[in-house]
CHARMM-style PDB file with segment names, atoms N, HN, CA, C and O in Angstrom:
ATOM      1  N   MET     1      11.390  -6.285  -4.144  1.00  0.00      PROA
ATOM      2  CA  MET     1      11.171  -6.228  -2.711  1.00  0.00      PROA
ATOM      3  C   MET     1      11.127  -7.641  -2.145  1.00  0.00      PROA
ATOM      4  O   MET     1      10.577  -8.552  -2.762  1.00  0.00      PROA
ATOM      5  N   VAL     2      11.694  -7.807  -1.003  1.00  0.00      PROA
ATOM      6  HN  VAL     2      12.141  -7.067  -0.501  1.00  0.00      PROA
ATOM      7  CA  VAL     2      11.725  -9.137  -0.398  1.00  0.00      PROA
ATOM      8  C   VAL     2      10.337  -9.614   0.016  1.00  0.00      PROA
ATOM      9  O   VAL     2      10.086 -10.817   0.079  1.00  0.00      PROA
ATOM     10  N   TYR     3       9.435  -8.676   0.300  1.00  0.00      PROA
ATOM     11  HN  TYR     3       9.639  -7.698   0.250  1.00  0.00      PROA
ATOM     12  CA  TYR     3       8.083  -9.083   0.675  1.00  0.00      PROA
ATOM     13  C   TYR     3       7.383  -9.755  -0.501  1.00  0.00      PROA
ATOM     14  O   TYR     3       6.636 -10.716  -0.312  1.00  0.00      PROA
ATOM     15  N   ALA     4       7.617  -9.261  -1.707  1.00  0.00      PROA
ATOM     16  HN  ALA     4       8.223  -8.481  -1.861  1.00  0.00      PROA
ATOM     17  CA  ALA     4       7.033  -9.876  -2.897  1.00  0.00      PROA
ATOM     18  C   ALA     4       7.597 -11.278  -3.095  1.00  0.00      PROA
ATOM     19  O   ALA     4       6.863 -12.201  -3.445  1.00  0.00      PROA
ATOM     20  N   LEU     5       8.893 -11.438  -2.872  1.00  0.00      PROA
ATOM     21  HN  LEU     5       9.489 -10.688  -2.588  1.00  0.00      PROA
ATOM     22  CA  LEU     5       9.504 -12.763  -3.000  1.00  0.00      PROA
ATOM     23  C   LEU     5       8.923 -13.741  -1.985  1.00  0.00      PROA
ATOM     24  O   LEU     5       8.818 -14.937  -2.255  1.00  0.00      PROA
ATOM     25  N   GLY     6       8.549 -13.228  -0.822  1.00  0.00      PROA
ATOM     26  HN  GLY     6       8.635 -12.256  -0.602  1.00  0.00      PROA
ATOM     27  CA  GLY     6       7.923 -14.050   0.208  1.00  0.00      PROA
ATOM     28  C   GLY     6       6.433 -14.231  -0.014  1.00  0.00      PROA
ATOM     29  O   GLY     6       5.743 -14.827   0.813  1.00  0.00      PROA
ATOM     30  N   GLU     7       5.933 -13.711  -1.142  1.00  0.00      PROA
ATOM     31  HN  GLU     7       6.493 -13.227  -1.814  1.00  0.00      PROA
ATOM     32  CA  GLU     7       4.532 -13.820  -1.529  1.00  0.00      PROA
ATOM     33  C   GLU     7       3.573 -13.177  -0.534  1.00  0.00      PROA
ATOM     34  O   GLU     7       2.456 -13.653  -0.333  1.00  0.00      PROA
ATOM     35  N   VAL     8       4.028 -12.080   0.090  1.00  0.00      PROA
ATOM     36  HN  VAL     8       4.935 -11.694  -0.073  1.00  0.00      PROA
ATOM     37  CA  VAL     8       3.140 -11.292   0.941  1.00  0.00      PROA
ATOM     38  C   VAL     8       2.169 -10.585   0.004  1.00  0.00      PROA
ATOM     39  O   VAL     8       2.599  -9.762  -0.804  1.00  0.00      PROA
ATOM     40  N   PRO     9       0.861 -10.883   0.086  1.00  0.00      PROA
ATOM     41  CA  PRO     9      -0.066 -10.402  -0.936  1.00  0.00      PROA
ATOM     42  C   PRO     9      -0.283  -8.891  -0.943  1.00  0.00      PROA
ATOM     43  O   PRO     9      -0.457  -8.295  -2.007  1.00  0.00      PROA
ATOM     44  N   LEU    10      -0.273  -8.274   0.224  1.00  0.00      PROA
ATOM     45  HN  LEU    10      -0.131  -8.758   1.088  1.00  0.00      PROA
ATOM     46  CA  LEU    10      -0.474  -6.831   0.325  1.00  0.00      PROA
ATOM     47  C   LEU    10       0.580  -6.253   1.255  1.00  0.00      PROA
ATOM     48  O   LEU    10       0.855  -6.799   2.323  1.00  0.00      PROA
ATOM     49  N   TYR    11       1.168  -5.130   0.829  1.00  0.00      PROA
ATOM     50  HN  TYR    11       0.945  -4.686  -0.039  1.00  0.00      PROA
ATOM     51  CA  TYR    11       2.228  -4.490   1.609  1.00  0.00      PROA
ATOM     52  C   TYR    11       1.899  -3.009   1.662  1.00  0.00      PROA
ATOM     53  O   TYR    11       1.877  -2.345   0.625  1.00  0.00      PROA
ATOM     54  N   LEU    12       1.644  -2.478   2.853  1.00  0.00      PROA
ATOM     55  HN  LEU    12       1.662  -3.017   3.695  1.00  0.00      PROA
ATOM     56  CA  LEU    12       1.230  -1.095   3.039  1.00  0.00      PROA
ATOM     57  C   LEU    12       2.376  -0.298   3.645  1.00  0.00      PROA
ATOM     58  O   LEU    12       2.944  -0.690   4.665  1.00  0.00      PROA
ATOM     59  N   VAL    13       2.712   0.825   3.010  1.00  0.00      PROA
ATOM     60  HN  VAL    13       2.250   1.143   2.182  1.00  0.00      PROA
ATOM     61  CA  VAL    13       3.796   1.690   3.483  1.00  0.00      PROA
ATOM     62  C   VAL    13       3.226   3.073   3.760  1.00  0.00      PROA
ATOM     63  O   VAL    13       2.609   3.685   2.888  1.00  0.00      PROA
ATOM     64  N   VAL    14       3.434   3.558   4.972  1.00  0.00      PROA
ATOM     65  HN  VAL    14       3.935   3.061   5.681  1.00  0.00      PROA
ATOM     66  CA  VAL    14       3.049   4.920   5.342  1.00  0.00      PROA
ATOM     67  C   VAL    14       4.330   5.732   5.429  1.00  0.00      PROA
ATOM     68  O   VAL    14       5.195   5.451   6.259  1.00  0.00      PROA
ATOM     69  N   ASP    15       4.450   6.735   4.574  1.00  0.00      PROA
ATOM     70  HN  ASP    15       3.747   6.963   3.901  1.00  0.00      PROA
ATOM     71  CA  ASP    15       5.637   7.605   4.566  1.00  0.00      PROA
ATOM     72  C   ASP    15       5.203   8.997   5.020  1.00  0.00      PROA
ATOM     73  O   ASP    15       4.888   9.866   4.207  1.00  0.00      PROA
ATOM     74  N   ALA    16       5.197   9.180   6.323  1.00  0.00      PROA
ATOM     75  HN  ALA    16       5.453   8.474   6.983  1.00  0.00      PROA
ATOM     76  CA  ALA    16       4.720  10.430   6.914  1.00  0.00      PROA
ATOM     77  C   ALA    16       5.781  11.516   6.940  1.00  0.00      PROA
ATOM     78  O   ALA    16       5.464  12.665   7.249  1.00  0.00      PROA
ATOM     79  N   VAL    17       7.032  11.191   6.627  1.00  0.00      PROA
ATOM     80  HN  VAL    17       7.289  10.258   6.377  1.00  0.00      PROA
ATOM     81  CA  VAL    17       8.104  12.188   6.700  1.00  0.00      PROA
ATOM     82  C   VAL    17       8.570  12.662   5.327  1.00  0.00      PROA
ATOM     83  O   VAL    17       9.504  13.460   5.242  1.00  0.00      PROA
ATOM     84  N   ALA    18       7.946  12.195   4.258  1.00  0.00      PROA
ATOM     85  HN  ALA    18       7.187  11.547   4.327  1.00  0.00      PROA
ATOM     86  CA  ALA    18       8.300  12.641   2.909  1.00  0.00      PROA
ATOM     87  C   ALA    18       7.846  14.092   2.729  1.00  0.00      PROA
ATOM     88  O   ALA    18       7.040  14.601   3.508  1.00  0.00      PROA
ATOM     89  N   ASP    19       8.371  14.749   1.695  1.00  0.00      PROA
ATOM     90  HN  ASP    19       9.026  14.336   1.062  1.00  0.00      PROA
ATOM     91  CA  ASP    19       7.939  16.123   1.398  1.00  0.00      PROA
ATOM     92  C   ASP    19       6.426  16.185   1.227  1.00  0.00      PROA
ATOM     93  O   ASP    19       5.771  17.111   1.705  1.00  0.00      PROA
ATOM     94  N   VAL    20       5.888  15.195   0.545  1.00  0.00      PROA
ATOM     95  HN  VAL    20       6.421  14.442   0.157  1.00  0.00      PROA
ATOM     96  CA  VAL    20       4.435  15.017   0.439  1.00  0.00      PROA
ATOM     97  C   VAL    20       4.127  13.660   1.068  1.00  0.00      PROA
ATOM     98  O   VAL    20       4.324  12.630   0.423  1.00  0.00      PROA
ATOM     99  N   PRO    21       3.647  13.637   2.314  1.00  0.00      PROA
ATOM    100  CA  PRO    21       3.368  12.363   2.986  1.00  0.00      PROA
ATOM    101  C   PRO    21       2.359  11.527   2.194  1.00  0.00      PROA
ATOM    102  O   PRO    21       1.358  12.043   1.699  1.00  0.00      PROA
ATOM    103  N   THR    22       2.642  10.229   2.085  1.00  0.00      PROA
ATOM    104  HN  THR    22       3.456   9.809   2.488  1.00  0.00      PROA
ATOM    105  CA  THR    22       1.805   9.335   1.282  1.00  0.00      PROA
ATOM    106  C   THR    22       1.580   8.004   1.992  1.00  0.00      PROA
ATOM    107  O   THR    22       2.276   7.639   2.940  1.00  0.00      PROA
ATOM    108  N   VAL    23       0.577   7.304   1.488  1.00  0.00      PROA
ATOM    109  HN  VAL    23       0.011   7.601   0.719  1.00  0.00      PROA
ATOM    110  CA  VAL    23       0.314   5.914   1.862  1.00  0.00      PROA
ATOM    111  C   VAL    23       0.330   5.132   0.561  1.00  0.00      PROA
ATOM    112  O   VAL    23      -0.368   5.487  -0.389  1.00  0.00      PROA
ATOM    113  N   THR    24       1.129   4.060   0.515  1.00  0.00      PROA
ATOM    114  HN  THR    24       1.696   3.772   1.287  1.00  0.00      PROA
ATOM    115  CA  THR    24       1.267   3.270  -0.703  1.00  0.00      PROA
ATOM    116  C   THR    24       0.910   1.828  -0.402  1.00  0.00      PROA
ATOM    117  O   THR    24       1.388   1.241   0.568  1.00  0.00      PROA
ATOM    118  N   LEU    25       0.059   1.265  -1.254  1.00  0.00      PROA
ATOM    119  HN  LEU    25      -0.329   1.741  -2.043  1.00  0.00      PROA
ATOM    120  CA  LEU    25      -0.312  -0.144  -1.152  1.00  0.00      PROA
ATOM    121  C   LEU    25       0.279  -0.880  -2.343  1.00  0.00      PROA
ATOM    122  O   LEU    25      -0.011  -0.551  -3.493  1.00  0.00      PROA
ATOM    123  N   PHE    26       1.105  -1.873  -2.065  1.00  0.00      PROA
ATOM    124  HN  PHE    26       1.341  -2.141  -1.131  1.00  0.00      PROA
ATOM    125  CA  PHE    26       1.680  -2.734  -3.093  1.00  0.00      PROA
ATOM    126  C   PHE    26       0.892  -4.042  -3.082  1.00  0.00      PROA
ATOM    127  O   PHE    26       0.554  -4.562  -2.018  1.00  0.00      PROA
ATOM    128  N   SER    27       0.602  -4.570  -4.277  1.00  0.00      PROA
ATOM    129  HN  SER    27       0.876  -4.147  -5.140  1.00  0.00      PROA
ATOM    130  CA  SER    27      -0.114  -5.840  -4.368  1.00  0.00      PROA
ATOM    131  C   SER    27       0.313  -6.590  -5.624  1.00  0.00      PROA
ATOM    132  O   SER    27       1.070  -6.072  -6.445  1.00  0.00      PROA
ATOM    133  N   ASP    28      -0.175  -7.798  -5.759  1.00  0.00      PROA
ATOM    134  HN  ASP    28      -0.791  -8.219  -5.093  1.00  0.00      PROA
ATOM    135  CA  ASP    28       0.152  -8.674  -6.881  1.00  0.00      PROA
ATOM    136  C   ASP    28       1.654  -8.984  -6.943  1.00  0.00      PROA
ATOM    137  O   ASP    28       2.337  -8.589  -7.888  1.00  0.00      PROA
ATOM    138  N   PRO    29       2.162  -9.703  -5.918  1.00  0.00      PROA
ATOM    139  CA  PRO    29       3.589  -9.999  -5.867  1.00  0.00      PROA
ATOM    140  C   PRO    29       4.032 -10.954  -6.974  1.00  0.00      PROA
ATOM    141  O   PRO    29       3.303 -11.873  -7.347  1.00  0.00      PROA
ATOM    142  N   THR    30       5.235 -10.720  -7.489  1.00  0.00      PROA
ATOM    143  HN  THR    30       5.827  -9.973  -7.186  1.00  0.00      PROA
ATOM    144  CA  THR    30       5.880 -11.594  -8.456  1.00  0.00      PROA
ATOM    145  C   THR    30       7.323 -11.777  -8.011  1.00  0.00      PROA
ATOM    146  O   THR    30       7.740 -11.214  -6.998  1.00  0.00      PROA
ATOM    147  N   GLU    31       8.070 -12.547  -8.751  1.00  0.00      PROA
ATOM    148  HN  GLU    31       7.731 -13.003  -9.573  1.00  0.00      PROA
ATOM    149  CA  GLU    31       9.487 -12.740  -8.417  1.00  0.00      PROA
ATOM    150  C   GLU    31      10.314 -11.479  -8.675  1.00  0.00      PROA
ATOM    151  O   GLU    31      11.470 -11.399  -8.258  1.00  0.00      PROA
ATOM    152  N   HSD    32       9.723 -10.492  -9.362  1.00  0.00      PROA
ATOM    153  HN  HSD    32       8.784 -10.557  -9.700  1.00  0.00      PROA
ATOM    154  CA  HSD    32      10.437  -9.252  -9.686  1.00  0.00      PROA
ATOM    155  C   HSD    32       9.960  -8.065  -8.858  1.00  0.00      PROA
ATOM    156  O   HSD    32      10.399  -6.938  -9.088  1.00  0.00      PROA
ATOM    157  N   GLY    33       9.081  -8.296  -7.912  1.00  0.00      PROA
ATOM    158  HN  GLY    33       8.724  -9.211  -7.725  1.00  0.00      PROA
ATOM    159  CA  GLY    33       8.524  -7.216  -7.102  1.00  0.00      PROA
ATOM    160  C   GLY    33       7.011  -7.213  -7.213  1.00  0.00      PROA
ATOM    161  O   GLY    33       6.400  -8.203  -7.615  1.00  0.00      PROA
ATOM    162  N   TYR    34       6.423  -6.099  -6.855  1.00  0.00      PROA
ATOM    163  HN  TYR    34       6.919  -5.295  -6.528  1.00  0.00      PROA
ATOM    164  CA  TYR    34       4.971  -5.983  -6.911  1.00  0.00      PROA
ATOM    165  C   TYR    34       4.553  -5.383  -8.244  1.00  0.00      PROA
ATOM    166  O   TYR    34       5.158  -4.425  -8.725  1.00  0.00      PROA
ATOM    167  N   GLU    35       3.507  -5.961  -8.836  1.00  0.00      PROA
ATOM    168  HN  GLU    35       3.016  -6.739  -8.445  1.00  0.00      PROA
ATOM    169  CA  GLU    35       3.010  -5.467 -10.123  1.00  0.00      PROA
ATOM    170  C   GLU    35       2.127  -4.239  -9.964  1.00  0.00      PROA
ATOM    171  O   GLU    35       2.074  -3.396 -10.859  1.00  0.00      PROA
ATOM    172  N   THR    36       1.440  -4.127  -8.846  1.00  0.00      PROA
ATOM    173  HN  THR    36       1.483  -4.812  -8.119  1.00  0.00      PROA
ATOM    174  CA  THR    36       0.477  -3.042  -8.663  1.00  0.00      PROA
ATOM    175  C   THR    36       0.893  -2.169  -7.487  1.00  0.00      PROA
ATOM    176  O   THR    36       1.272  -2.665  -6.426  1.00  0.00      PROA
ATOM    177  N   GLU    37       0.813  -0.856  -7.701  1.00  0.00      PROA
ATOM    178  HN  GLU    37       0.506  -0.453  -8.563  1.00  0.00      PROA
ATOM    179  CA  GLU    37       1.146   0.122  -6.664  1.00  0.00      PROA
ATOM    180  C   GLU    37       0.086   1.217  -6.710  1.00  0.00      PROA
ATOM    181  O   GLU    37      -0.144   1.836  -7.749  1.00  0.00      PROA
ATOM    182  N   VAL    38      -0.557   1.444  -5.561  1.00  0.00      PROA
ATOM    183  HN  VAL    38      -0.370   0.941  -4.717  1.00  0.00      PROA
ATOM    184  CA  VAL    38      -1.546   2.511  -5.448  1.00  0.00      PROA
ATOM    185  C   VAL    38      -1.055   3.456  -4.360  1.00  0.00      PROA
ATOM    186  O   VAL    38      -0.805   3.041  -3.228  1.00  0.00      PROA
ATOM    187  N   ARG    39      -0.917   4.742  -4.718  1.00  0.00      PROA
ATOM    188  HN  ARG    39      -1.120   5.079  -5.637  1.00  0.00      PROA
ATOM    189  CA  ARG    39      -0.388   5.731  -3.775  1.00  0.00      PROA
ATOM    190  C   ARG    39      -1.395   6.860  -3.626  1.00  0.00      PROA
ATOM    191  O   ARG    39      -1.909   7.383  -4.614  1.00  0.00      PROA
ATOM    192  N   VAL    40      -1.671   7.232  -2.378  1.00  0.00      PROA
ATOM    193  HN  VAL    40      -1.252   6.808  -1.575  1.00  0.00      PROA
ATOM    194  CA  VAL    40      -2.549   8.366  -2.099  1.00  0.00      PROA
ATOM    195  C   VAL    40      -1.856   9.287  -1.104  1.00  0.00      PROA
ATOM    196  O   VAL    40      -1.034   8.838  -0.305  1.00  0.00      PROA
ATOM    197  N   PRO    41      -2.186  10.569  -1.152  1.00  0.00      PROA
ATOM    198  CA  PRO    41      -1.662  11.475  -0.136  1.00  0.00      PROA
ATOM    199  C   PRO    41      -2.195  11.074   1.242  1.00  0.00      PROA
ATOM    200  O   PRO    41      -3.344  10.652   1.373  1.00  0.00      PROA
ATOM    201  N   LEU    42      -1.366  11.207   2.243  1.00  0.00      PROA
ATOM    202  HN  LEU    42      -0.433  11.550   2.136  1.00  0.00      PROA
ATOM    203  CA  LEU    42      -1.786  10.919   3.610  1.00  0.00      PROA
ATOM    204  C   LEU    42      -2.996  11.789   3.937  1.00  0.00      PROA
ATOM    205  O   LEU    42      -2.976  12.999   3.714  1.00  0.00      PROA
ATOM    206  N   GLY    43      -4.039  11.174   4.461  1.00  0.00      PROA
ATOM    207  HN  GLY    43      -4.056  10.191   4.642  1.00  0.00      PROA
ATOM    208  CA  GLY    43      -5.268  11.880   4.768  1.00  0.00      PROA
ATOM    209  C   GLY    43      -6.386  11.556   3.805  1.00  0.00      PROA
ATOM    210  O   GLY    43      -7.554  11.800   4.109  1.00  0.00      PROA
ATOM    211  N   LYS    44      -6.050  11.004   2.635  1.00  0.00      PROA
ATOM    212  HN  LYS    44      -5.102  10.805   2.388  1.00  0.00      PROA
ATOM    213  CA  LYS    44      -7.054  10.604   1.646  1.00  0.00      PROA
ATOM    214  C   LYS    44      -7.389   9.134   1.852  1.00  0.00      PROA
ATOM    215  O   LYS    44      -6.547   8.382   2.344  1.00  0.00      PROA
ATOM    216  N   PRO    45      -8.594   8.702   1.489  1.00  0.00      PROA
ATOM    217  CA  PRO    45      -8.963   7.297   1.646  1.00  0.00      PROA
ATOM    218  C   PRO    45      -8.225   6.405   0.652  1.00  0.00      PROA
ATOM    219  O   PRO    45      -7.903   6.828  -0.458  1.00  0.00      PROA
ATOM    220  N   LEU    46      -7.963   5.174   1.062  1.00  0.00      PROA
ATOM    221  HN  LEU    46      -8.225   4.831   1.964  1.00  0.00      PROA
ATOM    222  CA  LEU    46      -7.308   4.172   0.223  1.00  0.00      PROA
ATOM    223  C   LEU    46      -8.154   2.905   0.256  1.00  0.00      PROA
ATOM    224  O   LEU    46      -8.398   2.342   1.323  1.00  0.00      PROA
ATOM    225  N   THR    47      -8.597   2.465  -0.905  1.00  0.00      PROA
ATOM    226  HN  THR    47      -8.399   2.923  -1.772  1.00  0.00      PROA
ATOM    227  CA  THR    47      -9.419   1.259  -0.988  1.00  0.00      PROA
ATOM    228  C   THR    47      -8.533   0.025  -0.965  1.00  0.00      PROA
ATOM    229  O   THR    47      -7.626  -0.121  -1.785  1.00  0.00      PROA
ATOM    230  N   LEU    48      -8.806  -0.855  -0.024  1.00  0.00      PROA
ATOM    231  HN  LEU    48      -9.543  -0.737   0.642  1.00  0.00      PROA
ATOM    232  CA  LEU    48      -8.063  -2.102   0.106  1.00  0.00      PROA
ATOM    233  C   LEU    48      -8.811  -3.206  -0.634  1.00  0.00      PROA
ATOM    234  O   LEU    48     -10.029  -3.327  -0.504  1.00  0.00      PROA
ATOM    235  N   PRO    49      -8.082  -4.017  -1.415  1.00  0.00      PROA
ATOM    236  CA  PRO    49      -8.747  -5.112  -2.134  1.00  0.00      PROA
ATOM    237  C   PRO    49      -9.121  -6.249  -1.182  1.00  0.00      PROA
ATOM    238  O   PRO    49      -8.799  -6.215   0.006  1.00  0.00      PROA
ATOM    239  N   GLU    50      -9.801  -7.246  -1.722  1.00  0.00      PROA
ATOM    240  HN  GLU    50     -10.063  -7.274  -2.687  1.00  0.00      PROA
ATOM    241  CA  GLU    50     -10.117  -8.449  -0.946  1.00  0.00      PROA
ATOM    242  C   GLU    50      -8.807  -9.107  -0.519  1.00  0.00      PROA
ATOM    243  O   GLU    50      -7.847  -9.064  -1.288  1.00  0.00      PROA
ATOM    244  N   PRO    51      -8.721  -9.688   0.616  1.00  0.00      PROA
ATOM    245  CA  PRO    51      -9.819 -10.145   1.463  1.00  0.00      PROA
ATOM    246  C   PRO    51     -10.361  -9.059   2.386  1.00  0.00      PROA
ATOM    247  O   PRO    51     -11.287  -9.328   3.151  1.00  0.00      PROA
ATOM    248  N   PHE    52      -9.823  -7.846   2.344  1.00  0.00      PROA
ATOM    249  HN  PHE    52      -9.070  -7.627   1.722  1.00  0.00      PROA
ATOM    250  CA  PHE    52     -10.306  -6.789   3.233  1.00  0.00      PROA
ATOM    251  C   PHE    52     -11.564  -6.140   2.673  1.00  0.00      PROA
ATOM    252  O   PHE    52     -12.572  -6.038   3.372  1.00  0.00      PROA
ATOM    253  N   GLY    53     -11.512  -5.698   1.407  1.00  0.00      PROA
ATOM    254  HN  GLY    53     -10.693  -5.781   0.839  1.00  0.00      PROA
ATOM    255  CA  GLY    53     -12.672  -5.083   0.790  1.00  0.00      PROA
ATOM    256  C   GLY    53     -13.186  -3.894   1.576  1.00  0.00      PROA
ATOM    257  O   GLY    53     -14.391  -3.756   1.786  1.00  0.00      PROA
ATOM    258  N   HSD    54     -12.286  -3.044   2.006  1.00  0.00      PROA
ATOM    259  HN  HSD    54     -11.307  -3.156   1.835  1.00  0.00      PROA
ATOM    260  CA  HSD    54     -12.614  -1.944   2.908  1.00  0.00      PROA
ATOM    261  C   HSD    54     -11.876  -0.696   2.433  1.00  0.00      PROA
ATOM    262  O   HSD    54     -10.836  -0.799   1.783  1.00  0.00      PROA
ATOM    263  N   THR    55     -12.398   0.459   2.747  1.00  0.00      PROA
ATOM    264  HN  THR    55     -13.243   0.543   3.275  1.00  0.00      PROA
ATOM    265  CA  THR    55     -11.691   1.704   2.458  1.00  0.00      PROA
ATOM    266  C   THR    55     -11.029   2.170   3.742  1.00  0.00      PROA
ATOM    267  O   THR    55     -11.685   2.347   4.768  1.00  0.00      PROA
ATOM    268  N   LEU    56      -9.726   2.367   3.668  1.00  0.00      PROA
ATOM    269  HN  LEU    56      -9.193   2.224   2.834  1.00  0.00      PROA
ATOM    270  CA  LEU    56      -8.922   2.769   4.817  1.00  0.00      PROA
ATOM    271  C   LEU    56      -8.894   4.290   4.910  1.00  0.00      PROA
ATOM    272  O   LEU    56      -8.492   4.972   3.968  1.00  0.00      PROA
ATOM    273  N   ASP    57      -9.323   4.813   6.052  1.00  0.00      PROA
ATOM    274  HN  ASP    57      -9.650   4.259   6.818  1.00  0.00      PROA
ATOM    275  CA  ASP    57      -9.244   6.254   6.322  1.00  0.00      PROA
ATOM    276  C   ASP    57      -7.822   6.541   6.799  1.00  0.00      PROA
ATOM    277  O   ASP    57      -7.456   6.156   7.910  1.00  0.00      PROA
ATOM    278  N   THR    58      -7.020   7.209   5.979  1.00  0.00      PROA
ATOM    279  HN  THR    58      -7.317   7.522   5.076  1.00  0.00      PROA
ATOM    280  CA  THR    58      -5.611   7.427   6.323  1.00  0.00      PROA
ATOM    281  C   THR    58      -5.389   8.725   7.116  1.00  0.00      PROA
ATOM    282  O   THR    58      -4.251   9.075   7.429  1.00  0.00      PROA
ATOM    283  N   SER    59      -6.474   9.432   7.436  1.00  0.00      PROA
ATOM    284  HN  SER    59      -7.398   9.147   7.182  1.00  0.00      PROA
ATOM    285  CA  SER    59      -6.304  10.706   8.147  1.00  0.00      PROA
ATOM    286  C   SER    59      -5.759  10.513   9.559  1.00  0.00      PROA
ATOM    287  O   SER    59      -5.165  11.432  10.123  1.00  0.00      PROA
ATOM    288  N   GLY    60      -5.953   9.338  10.130  1.00  0.00      PROA
ATOM    289  HN  GLY    60      -6.435   8.591   9.672  1.00  0.00      PROA
ATOM    290  CA  GLY    60      -5.484   9.099  11.494  1.00  0.00      PROA
ATOM    291  C   GLY    60      -4.122   8.432  11.576  1.00  0.00      PROA
ATOM    292  O   GLY    60      -3.680   8.055  12.661  1.00  0.00      PROA
ATOM    293  N   LEU    61      -3.455   8.284  10.445  1.00  0.00      PROA
ATOM    294  HN  LEU    61      -3.814   8.590   9.564  1.00  0.00      PROA
ATOM    295  CA  LEU    61      -2.157   7.587  10.451  1.00  0.00      PROA
ATOM    296  C   LEU    61      -1.015   8.529  10.734  1.00  0.00      PROA
ATOM    297  OT1 LEU    61       0.140   8.105  10.774  1.00  0.00      PROA
TER     298      LEU     61
END
C-alpha cells in the first residue's frame, strides 16, 4: 500500500458496502505494506493504539 510506503502509521478503512461490512485498521508500516491488520464487523468496537489509546465505536459509521 502506498500509505505504508509514506510511513502513515495508522490507516483506517470503512467498507460499508461489502457483503459483511467491516472496519479495518492497518498499522506498523514497512516497505512491503502494513504488518498488522485488525478487522471488526461494522458496529463492533475497535481499539485504536497510541497515540490515540481509545476504543472507536463503529456503530455510527
